C-alpha positions as CSV (number, residue, x, y, z in Angstrom):
1,M,0.0,0.1,0.0
2,A,1.3,3.4,-0.9
3,D,2.3,5.7,1.8
4,P,-0.1,9.0,1.6
5,L,2.8,11.3,3.0
6,L,5.1,10.3,-0.1
7,F,4.9,11.0,-3.7
8,N,4.5,7.7,-5.6
9,P,4.2,7.7,-9.4
10,R,2.2,4.6,-9.3
11,T,-0.6,6.2,-7.5
12,Y,-0.1,10.0,-8.0
13,D,-3.4,11.6,-8.7
14,P,-3.5,15.4,-7.7
15,A,-7.2,15.4,-7.5
16,H,-6.8,18.8,-5.2
17,F,-6.0,20.7,-8.4
18,D,-8.1,21.7,-11.5
19,P,-8.4,19.3,-14.3
20,E,-5.7,21.0,-16.6
21,T,-3.2,21.0,-13.7
22,R,-4.0,17.4,-13.1
23,R,-3.7,16.5,-16.8
24,L,-0.2,18.4,-16.9
25,L,1.3,16.9,-13.7
26,R,0.2,13.5,-14.5
27,A,1.4,13.7,-18.1
28,T,4.7,14.9,-16.9
29,V,4.9,11.6,-14.5
30,D,3.9,9.4,-17.4
31,W,6.5,10.8,-19.8
32,F,9.3,10.1,-17.3
33,E,8.0,6.7,-16.5
34,E,7.6,5.7,-20.3
35,R,11.2,7.0,-20.9
36,G,12.4,4.6,-18.1
37,K,15.1,4.2,-15.6
38,R,17.8,3.3,-17.9
39,K,17.3,6.3,-20.1
40,L,17.1,8.5,-17.3
41,I,20.6,7.7,-15.7
42,E,22.2,7.2,-19.3
43,D,21.3,11.1,-19.8
44,Y,22.5,11.8,-16.2
45,R,25.6,10.3,-17.0
46,S,26.4,11.4,-20.5
47,R,25.4,15.0,-19.7
48,A,23.0,15.1,-22.6
49,W,21.1,18.5,-23.2
50,L,17.5,18.3,-22.0
51,A,16.0,18.6,-25.6
52,D,13.7,15.8,-25.4
53,F,12.1,17.0,-22.1
54,L,11.9,20.6,-23.4
55,A,10.3,19.2,-26.4
56,F,7.5,17.4,-24.3
57,A,7.2,20.5,-22.1
58,A,6.7,22.5,-25.2
59,K,4.1,20.3,-26.8
60,E,1.9,20.1,-23.9
61,G,2.5,24.0,-23.1
62,L,3.7,22.8,-19.5
63,F,5.8,26.2,-18.7
64,A,3.6,28.2,-20.5
65,T,0.5,27.2,-18.5
66,F,2.3,27.2,-15.3
67,L,4.5,30.3,-15.5
68,T,2.4,32.8,-17.3
69,P,0.6,35.0,-15.0
70,A,-3.2,35.8,-15.5
71,A,-2.4,39.2,-16.4
72,A,-0.4,38.0,-19.4
73,A,-2.4,35.0,-20.3
74,E,-4.9,37.0,-22.8
75,G,-7.8,35.3,-20.9
76,D,-6.7,31.8,-20.8
77,A,-8.2,30.6,-17.8
78,D,-5.5,27.7,-17.2
79,K,-2.6,29.9,-17.2
80,R,-1.7,31.6,-13.8
81,W,1.1,31.9,-11.6
82,D,-0.1,29.3,-9.0
83,T,2.8,28.6,-6.2
84,A,0.7,25.4,-5.1
85,R,1.2,23.7,-8.5
86,I,4.6,25.0,-9.2
87,A,5.5,23.4,-5.8
88,A,3.9,20.0,-6.9
89,L,6.1,20.1,-10.3
90,N,9.2,20.8,-8.5
91,E,8.7,17.8,-6.4
92,I,8.0,15.6,-9.7
93,L,11.2,17.0,-11.7
94,G,13.3,16.7,-8.4
95,F,12.1,13.1,-8.1
96,Y,13.2,12.4,-11.7
97,G,16.4,14.4,-11.8
98,L,17.6,17.9,-10.8
99,D,18.9,18.5,-14.6
100,Y,15.2,18.6,-15.7
101,W,14.3,20.9,-12.4
102,Y,17.1,23.3,-13.2
103,A,15.9,24.1,-16.8
104,W,12.6,25.0,-15.2
105,Q,13.8,26.7,-12.3
106,V,16.1,29.2,-14.2
107,T,13.2,29.8,-16.5
108,I,11.4,31.1,-13.3
109,L,14.4,33.1,-12.4
110,G,14.5,34.7,-15.8
111,L,10.9,35.4,-15.8
112,G,10.9,37.4,-12.5
113,P,12.1,40.6,-13.8
114,V,9.9,40.6,-16.8
115,W,6.7,39.8,-14.7
116,Q,7.7,42.7,-12.4
117,S,8.2,45.1,-15.1
118,D,5.9,47.9,-16.3
119,N,7.0,47.2,-19.9
120,A,4.1,45.8,-21.7
121,A,5.8,45.0,-24.8
122,A,8.4,42.8,-22.7
123,R,5.7,41.2,-21.3
124,A,3.9,40.3,-24.0
125,R,7.2,39.0,-25.7
126,A,7.9,36.8,-22.7
127,A,4.3,35.3,-23.1
128,E,4.7,34.6,-26.7
129,L,7.9,32.8,-26.2
130,L,6.7,30.7,-23.4
131,A,3.8,30.0,-25.7
132,D,6.6,28.6,-28.1
133,G,8.1,26.3,-25.7
134,E,11.1,28.8,-25.0
135,V,13.2,28.7,-21.7
136,F,14.7,31.8,-20.1
137,A,17.7,32.6,-18.2
138,F,18.7,35.3,-15.1
139,G,21.8,37.0,-16.0
140,L,22.9,38.1,-12.5
141,S,26.1,36.4,-11.3
142,E,29.5,37.3,-12.5
143,K,32.7,35.4,-12.3
144,T,34.4,38.0,-10.3
145,H,31.7,39.2,-8.0
146,G,29.3,36.2,-7.7
147,A,25.9,37.5,-6.9
148,D,27.2,40.8,-5.6
149,I,25.0,43.2,-7.5
150,Y,26.5,46.2,-5.9
151,S,29.6,45.6,-8.0
152,T,28.5,44.4,-11.5
153,D,30.6,44.9,-14.4
154,M,28.0,44.7,-17.2
155,L,28.2,48.0,-18.3
156,L,25.7,49.9,-20.4
157,T,26.7,53.0,-22.4
158,P,24.0,55.0,-23.9
159,D,23.7,55.1,-27.8
160,G,22.3,58.6,-27.8
161,E,19.1,57.2,-29.6
162,G,17.4,56.1,-26.1
163,G,19.2,52.9,-25.9
164,F,22.4,51.4,-24.8
165,R,25.3,49.3,-26.0
166,A,25.8,46.6,-23.3
167,T,29.5,45.0,-22.8
168,G,30.4,42.5,-19.9
169,S,30.2,39.0,-19.1
170,K,27.8,36.9,-16.7
171,Y,28.7,33.4,-14.8
172,Y,26.8,30.5,-13.6
173,I,23.7,31.5,-15.9
174,G,21.6,28.3,-16.3
175,N,19.9,27.9,-19.7
176,G,22.4,30.6,-21.2
177,N,22.8,28.3,-24.2
178,A,19.3,28.3,-25.4
179,A,17.3,31.0,-23.6
180,G,14.9,32.7,-25.9
181,L,14.8,35.8,-23.3
182,V,17.8,36.3,-20.6
183,S,17.1,39.0,-18.0
184,V,20.3,40.6,-17.7
185,F,21.3,42.8,-14.7
186,G,24.0,45.7,-15.4
187,R,24.8,49.4,-14.8
188,R,24.9,52.6,-16.8
189,T,28.6,54.1,-17.3
190,D,27.0,57.5,-17.3
191,V,25.1,57.5,-13.7
192,E,26.7,56.8,-10.4
193,G,25.1,55.0,-7.5
194,P,21.9,52.9,-7.5
195,D,20.0,55.2,-9.9
196,G,22.4,53.6,-12.7
197,Y,21.2,49.9,-12.2
198,V,19.3,48.5,-15.4
199,F,17.6,45.3,-16.0
200,F,17.6,44.6,-19.7
201,A,16.1,41.6,-22.0
202,A,18.9,40.1,-24.2
203,D,18.5,37.0,-26.6
204,S,20.9,34.4,-26.7
205,R,20.6,34.1,-30.3
206,H,21.9,37.5,-31.1
207,P,25.3,37.9,-32.8
208,A,26.5,40.2,-29.9
209,Y,25.7,37.7,-27.5
210,H,28.8,35.1,-27.1
211,L,28.4,31.9,-25.4
212,V,31.5,30.9,-23.8
213,K,31.4,27.7,-22.1
214,N,29.2,25.5,-19.7
215,V,31.0,26.0,-16.4
216,V,29.7,22.6,-15.0
217,D,30.3,18.9,-16.0
218,S,26.4,18.2,-16.2
219,S,23.2,18.2,-18.5
220,K,22.6,21.5,-16.7
221,F,24.0,24.1,-18.9
222,V,25.3,26.7,-16.4
223,S,26.8,28.9,-18.7
224,E,29.4,31.7,-18.9
225,F,28.2,34.3,-21.6
226,R,29.7,37.6,-22.8
227,L,27.9,40.6,-24.4
228,E,30.1,42.5,-26.7
229,D,28.5,45.8,-27.8
230,Y,25.0,44.3,-27.4
231,P,22.3,46.7,-28.7
232,V,19.8,47.4,-25.8
233,R,16.9,49.1,-27.3
234,A,14.3,51.2,-25.0
235,E,11.8,48.6,-25.5
236,D,14.4,45.9,-24.2
237,V,14.8,47.9,-20.6
238,L,12.8,46.1,-17.8
239,H,13.8,48.0,-14.8
240,T,16.1,51.1,-14.0
241,G,17.6,52.5,-10.9
242,R,16.6,51.1,-7.5
243,A,13.6,49.0,-9.2
244,A,16.2,46.9,-10.8
245,F,17.9,46.3,-7.7
246,D,14.6,45.5,-6.1
247,A,13.7,43.2,-9.0
248,A,16.7,41.2,-8.6
249,L,16.1,40.4,-4.9
250,N,12.5,40.0,-5.3
251,T,13.1,37.4,-8.1
252,V,15.3,35.5,-5.9
253,N,12.7,35.7,-3.4
254,V,10.2,33.9,-5.7
255,G,12.7,31.4,-7.4
256,K,14.6,30.3,-4.3
257,F,11.4,28.7,-2.8
258,N,11.5,26.1,-5.4
259,L,14.7,24.5,-4.0
260,C,12.7,22.8,-0.9
261,T,10.5,20.8,-3.1
262,A,13.1,19.7,-5.7
263,S,15.0,18.4,-2.5
264,I,12.0,16.5,-1.4
265,G,11.5,14.8,-4.8
266,I,15.3,13.6,-4.5
267,C,14.6,12.3,-1.4
268,E,11.6,10.4,-1.9
269,H,13.0,8.5,-5.2
270,A,16.3,7.6,-3.1
271,M,14.0,6.4,0.1
272,Y,12.3,3.9,-2.0
273,E,15.5,2.6,-3.6
274,A,17.2,2.7,-0.1
275,V,14.6,1.0,2.0
276,T,13.9,-1.7,-0.7
277,H,17.4,-2.5,-1.0
278,A,18.1,-2.8,2.8
279,H,15.0,-4.8,3.5
280,N,15.7,-7.4,1.1
281,R,19.4,-7.7,1.8
282,V,20.3,-10.4,4.2
283,L,23.4,-10.0,6.4
284,Y,24.7,-12.6,8.9
285,G,21.5,-14.4,8.5
286,R,19.2,-11.5,8.9
287,P,17.7,-8.8,6.8
288,V,19.7,-5.5,7.3
289,T,16.4,-3.9,8.5
290,A,16.5,-6.0,11.5
291,F,19.4,-4.2,13.0
292,P,18.4,-1.7,15.5
293,H,20.8,1.0,14.3
294,V,19.4,0.6,10.7
295,R,15.8,0.9,11.7
296,R,16.7,4.1,13.7
297,E,18.6,5.6,10.7
298,L,15.7,4.8,8.0
299,T,13.1,5.9,10.8
300,D,14.8,9.3,11.2
301,A,15.3,9.8,7.4
302,Y,11.6,9.2,7.1
303,V,10.4,11.5,9.6
304,R,12.9,14.0,8.4
305,L,11.5,13.9,5.0
306,V,7.9,13.8,6.3
307,G,8.8,17.3,8.3
308,M,10.4,18.7,5.1
309,K,7.0,18.0,3.1
310,L,5.0,19.5,6.1
311,F,7.0,22.7,6.4
312,S,7.1,23.2,2.6
313,D,3.2,22.8,2.0
314,R,2.5,25.1,4.9
315,A,5.0,27.7,3.7
316,V,3.1,27.8,0.4
317,D,0.0,29.1,2.0
318,Y,2.0,31.8,3.5
319,F,3.4,32.8,0.2
320,R,0.1,32.6,-1.7
321,S,-1.7,34.6,1.2
322,A,1.1,37.3,1.1
323,G,0.4,41.1,0.6
324,P,1.7,44.4,1.5
325,D,0.6,44.1,5.0
326,D,1.4,40.5,5.2
327,R,5.0,39.9,4.5
328,R,5.6,36.7,6.7
329,Y,6.5,34.8,3.7
330,L,10.0,36.5,3.7
331,L,11.0,34.6,6.8
332,F,9.6,31.1,5.8
333,N,11.1,31.7,2.2
334,P,15.0,31.4,3.3
335,M,13.8,28.7,5.8
336,T,12.5,26.5,2.9
337,K,15.7,27.3,1.1
338,M,18.1,26.8,3.9
339,K,16.5,24.3,6.6
340,V,14.5,22.0,4.0
341,T,17.5,21.5,1.8
342,T,19.9,20.8,4.6
343,E,17.4,18.3,6.0
344,G,17.5,16.7,2.5
345,E,21.2,16.3,2.9
346,K,20.6,14.5,6.3
347,V,18.0,12.3,4.8
348,V,20.0,11.0,1.9
349,D,23.3,10.7,4.4
350,L,21.3,8.5,6.9
351,M,20.0,6.4,3.9
352,W,23.5,6.0,2.5
353,D,25.1,4.9,6.0
354,V,22.5,2.0,5.6
355,I,22.9,1.2,1.9
356,A,26.9,1.9,1.9
357,A,28.4,0.7,-1.5
358,K,25.1,0.2,-3.2
359,G,24.8,3.8,-3.1
360,F,27.7,4.4,-5.6
361,E,26.2,1.9,-8.3
362,K,25.6,3.3,-11.6
363,D,22.5,1.8,-12.3
364,N,20.8,3.4,-9.4
365,Y,19.2,6.8,-9.0
366,F,20.6,7.0,-5.5
367,A,24.1,7.6,-6.9
368,Q,22.9,10.8,-8.7
369,A,20.7,11.8,-5.7
370,A,23.7,11.7,-3.4
371,V,25.5,14.4,-5.6
372,E,22.7,16.5,-6.5
373,I,21.2,16.9,-2.9
374,R,24.3,18.7,-2.1
375,S,23.7,21.5,-4.6
376,L,20.6,22.8,-3.2
377,P,21.7,24.4,0.0
378,K,24.3,26.0,-2.0
379,L,22.0,27.8,-4.9
380,E,20.3,31.0,-4.3
381,G,22.7,32.2,-1.6
382,T,24.5,29.8,0.9
383,V,23.2,28.4,4.2
384,H,25.3,31.1,6.0
385,V,23.7,33.7,3.9
386,N,20.2,32.6,4.5
387,L,20.7,31.9,8.2
388,A,22.0,35.5,8.5
389,L,18.7,36.8,6.8
390,I,16.6,34.6,9.0
391,L,18.2,36.2,12.2
392,K,16.8,39.6,11.3
393,F,13.3,38.2,12.1
394,L,14.3,36.4,15.4
395,R,13.3,39.0,17.9
396,N,9.8,39.8,16.5
397,H,9.1,36.3,15.6
398,L,9.8,34.9,19.3
399,L,8.8,37.8,21.4
400,E,6.3,40.3,19.9
401,P,3.5,38.4,18.2
402,A,0.9,40.3,16.3
403,G,-2.6,39.3,15.4
404,Y,-3.4,37.8,12.3
405,A,-6.4,35.9,10.9
406,P,-5.7,32.3,10.5
407,V,-3.8,31.3,6.9
408,P,-6.0,28.7,5.4
409,T,-4.7,25.9,3.0
410,R,-4.2,27.5,-0.5
411,L,-4.8,24.9,-3.1
412,D,-7.4,27.1,-4.9
413,A,-6.7,27.9,-8.7
414,A,-5.7,31.5,-8.0
415,D,-3.1,33.8,-9.6
416,D,-0.3,34.8,-6.9
417,A,0.1,38.2,-8.4
418,F,1.6,39.8,-5.3
419,L,4.9,37.9,-5.9
420,F,5.4,40.4,-8.9
421,R,4.7,43.3,-7.0
422,Q,6.4,42.8,-3.8
423,G,7.8,46.3,-3.6
424,P,11.0,47.7,-2.1
425,A,13.3,44.9,-0.9
426,R,13.6,46.5,2.8
427,G,11.9,46.8,6.1
428,L,12.4,43.2,7.2
429,G,12.9,44.1,10.8
430,S,9.5,45.5,10.9
431,I,7.6,42.4,9.9
432,R,5.5,41.2,12.4
433,F,4.2,37.3,13.1
434,H,1.4,35.5,14.6
435,D,2.1,33.6,18.0
436,W,4.3,30.7,17.5
437,R,3.1,29.1,20.6
438,T,-0.5,28.4,19.4
439,A,0.9,25.7,17.1
440,F,2.5,23.7,19.8
441,D,-0.2,24.2,22.2
442,A,-2.5,22.2,19.7
443,Y,-0.1,19.2,20.5
444,A,0.8,19.8,24.1
445,H,-0.3,16.2,24.8
446,L,2.4,14.9,22.7
447,P,5.5,14.3,25.0
448,N,8.2,15.3,22.6
449,V,5.9,18.2,21.3
450,A,6.1,19.3,25.0
451,R,9.8,18.8,25.3
452,F,10.5,20.7,22.3
453,R,8.5,23.4,23.6
454,E,10.5,23.5,26.6
455,Q,13.6,24.2,24.2
456,A,11.5,26.8,22.3
457,D,10.8,28.7,25.4
458,A,14.3,28.4,26.7
459,L,15.5,30.3,23.6
460,C,13.1,33.1,24.3
461,A,14.7,33.3,27.8
462,F,18.1,33.6,25.8
463,V,17.1,36.3,23.8
464,T,15.8,38.4,26.8
465,T,18.5,37.4,29.3
466,A,21.8,36.2,27.4
467,A,21.7,37.7,23.9
468,P,24.9,38.6,22.2
469,D,26.0,41.9,23.1
470,E,27.5,44.5,20.7
471,E,30.6,42.9,20.2
472,Q,29.2,39.4,20.0
473,S,26.7,40.8,17.2
474,R,29.7,41.1,14.9
475,D,31.0,37.4,15.5
476,L,28.8,35.7,12.6
477,D,30.2,32.4,13.9
478,L,28.4,32.6,17.1
479,L,25.4,34.0,15.6
480,L,25.0,31.3,13.2
481,S,24.6,29.0,16.0
482,V,22.0,31.1,17.5
483,G,20.2,31.2,13.8
484,Q,20.1,27.4,13.9
485,L,18.2,27.2,17.1
486,F,15.6,29.7,15.8
487,A,15.4,28.0,12.6
488,L,14.5,24.9,14.6
489,V,11.5,26.6,16.2
490,V,10.3,28.0,13.2
491,H,10.5,24.7,11.3
492,G,8.6,23.1,14.2
493,Q,6.0,25.6,14.2
494,L,4.8,25.1,10.5
495,I,5.2,21.4,10.9
496,L,2.8,21.5,13.7
497,E,0.6,23.9,11.8
498,Q,0.2,21.6,8.7
499,A,0.1,18.7,10.8
500,R,-2.9,20.2,12.4
501,L,-4.5,20.9,9.0
502,T,-3.8,17.5,7.5
503,G,-4.7,15.2,10.5
504,L,-1.0,13.6,10.5
505,D,-0.6,10.5,12.5
506,E,0.3,11.7,16.0
507,D,3.0,8.8,16.1
508,V,4.8,10.1,13.1
509,L,4.5,13.7,14.4
510,D,5.9,12.6,18.0
511,E,8.7,10.7,16.5
512,L,9.7,13.6,14.2
513,C,9.8,16.0,17.3
514,A,11.9,13.6,19.0
515,V,14.5,14.5,16.1
516,L,14.0,18.0,16.6
517,V,14.7,17.9,20.2
518,R,17.9,16.1,19.5
519,D,18.7,18.7,16.9
520,F,18.0,21.5,19.4
521,S,20.3,20.0,22.0
522,A,23.1,19.4,19.3
523,H,23.0,23.2,18.2
524,A,22.9,24.1,21.9
525,V,26.1,22.2,22.5
526,E,27.6,23.7,19.8
527,L,26.7,27.0,20.9
528,H,28.3,26.2,24.3
529,G,31.7,25.5,22.5
530,K,31.9,28.9,20.7
531,D,35.0,30.9,21.6
532,S,33.3,34.0,22.2
533,A,30.2,32.5,24.3
534,T,30.1,34.0,27.6
535,E,29.8,32.2,30.8
536,A,25.9,32.9,31.1
537,Q,25.3,31.7,27.4
538,Q,27.3,28.7,28.4
539,R,25.2,27.9,31.2
540,W,22.2,28.6,29.0
541,A,23.3,26.2,26.3
542,L,23.7,23.1,28.5
543,G,20.6,23.9,30.5
544,A,18.6,23.8,27.0
545,V,19.7,20.3,26.4
546,R,17.0,17.8,26.5
547,R,16.6,14.1,26.1
548,P,13.6,13.0,23.6
549,V,11.0,11.1,25.4
550,V,11.4,7.1,24.5
551,D,8.3,5.3,23.3
552,E,9.1,1.8,21.8
553,G,5.6,1.2,20.7
554,R,5.5,4.5,19.0
555,S,8.9,4.1,17.3
556,A,7.8,0.5,16.1
557,R,4.5,1.9,14.7
558,V,6.4,4.3,12.6
559,W,9.2,1.7,11.5
560,E,6.2,-0.3,10.2
561,R,5.4,2.6,7.7
562,V,9.0,2.8,6.6
563,E,9.3,-1.0,6.1
564,A,6.0,-0.8,4.1
565,L,8.2,1.5,1.6
566,S,10.1,-1.8,0.2
567,G,8.8,-2.5,-3.2
568,A,6.4,0.0,-3.1
569,Y,7.8,1.8,-6.0
570,E,10.7,1.0,-8.5
571,M,11.0,3.2,-11.7
572,A,10.3,1.3,-15.0
573,P,13.4,-0.1,-16.8
C-alpha cells in the first residue's frame, strides 16, 4: 500500500487541483515513466542536453501554463502563477532528476524581472516565447563578484537614441545556451550609484551574445556568456535605478522557494531505493533492517522527510496569502531554502549509511541523488547567507507576536499576483508574526512536542537574558549557531500547523519531534563551545539540552510505515 505522505508515481493523482493542472502533472510523470530508468540514468551520466524534455514541455504547454501570470494570459483560464502547483511540479522534477528541475527553475528566475516590469511589450514577448516552448535565463551572477549586485561589471553605455550598448560577462547562468530571453542586470556608465542600475532583456541567439562555455560537467547548462557591444533598445529595458535592484532581490525571493520541493522529490526517490535494498538484503542471516541502528537511521530519514514536506506545504499557504500588510513569507522563504534543503542532505546521508556501497552503483538513481542533494543548499545564496537573513526576524517572531487571521490551506486555482509587486526589498525588521506558541499548544499532549516546547521557551529566555552583546553581534560564527536554534523553532511551528490541518498521524509527529529535540540539543552544545560564548550563554546552552521521550511502541509503529516502503515503487526499466 502506498504511503499517503510520499509521492509515488504508481498512485499519483493530484485530485486537489483543477483538471488541466492534474492533466499536466500526470502527463509529466507518465513521460518520465515511459522513458524509463535506464534512459534517465544514461542521459545523466552522458551529460545530454535536455532537448527531449523541453520538446515534451513545449508540446504540452507545461511551462507556458504554469509560468504565465493571469495578467499576461490573454484570457486563458488555465494560465496563472500558482505557487501550489509550481511546488508540485518541483517535486516531480526533483524526483526524476535535478537537471530537469534546473532548466525549469532558471526559467522561473529569468521570468521574474519581466513579470515585475511595467514594460508591456517585454511582457507580451515573454508570454509569446513561453507559448512557443522557449526557456529563459537570469543574468545576475558574475565570475568575479558572484551575486554581489553592487559590483556588477556589465556596463551599459547610452547610444544617443534612447537605448544602450552593453558589454560585459555573466557567469553561472543556467539555460544561457538556449534562452529565448535572458534577463540581464547591469549598470549605466553615465550614472553613479543605485540610480544607474538597469535590468534588460537579451536574446541568446543575437550575434553580439557570445556563449563562452558550460562551467559545470552536467546536463545543466550553467553558462558563462559575454555581451560585446550588445544593442539594448528602449523596448528591451525592464527596470532602471532602485527598481532594478529590487527586481533582482524579489526575483530571488520567488525562485529560491523552489529548492525545498526539488529536494523533497530527490529524497523520496532515493528512499524507495534505499528501503527496498536494505529490507531485501540478508546479512549474517538476518535482513539488514532487523538491526536496531538501521531501523533508527531509516526511521529518522523518513520522519525528517515528512517534516520537509509538512513545512514546505505550509509555507506555500503563506506565500499565496502574502500582501503588503503580510510579509511573513520573507522568513519562511529562506527557511525553505536553507533548512529544508539541509534536511534533505541529512535524509540522504542517513540512507547512504545504511545502503553503503550500493549508493555508488551506476544503475541506481541513488548515486545521482547523493550528488545532486548537495547542490540545493548552495544555490540562491549559501546556508550562511540565508541563516543571517533569518536572524533579522528572530526577536519579532519569538517575542512580539501580532494578531493575524488564520491562513487557510491554499490549493485554490488563483493567481499569486503579489509575488510580482512585492515592492522595495527592505523593512524586514518591522515584519510581525502570529504567535508561534499556538501551533505547539495544539499538540501539548504529545511528549516530544512538549519537550521541544521547553527548548523553544528556553530560546526566548536566551534572547531576553543572554543575547549576544554589541561585540558578539559582529561574530557571525556565534550568531549562526543562534540562527540554527531559531530556525528549528520556526521549522517546528509550520510542521505543527500543517500536521493540524492534515490530521497527521500523531505517532509520526511525535517521532519527528524527538528528532527535533535532539537537533536543538546538538546546536545548543555547539553554541556552548563557541570561542566567544559568555559564561551565561554557556550555562544557558547546557541547560537547554533535553533528551527525547522514548516510546518503543510508537517507534515500532512508525517503523512499520518505513518498512512498507520496500517494493512500493521502482521506476520502470
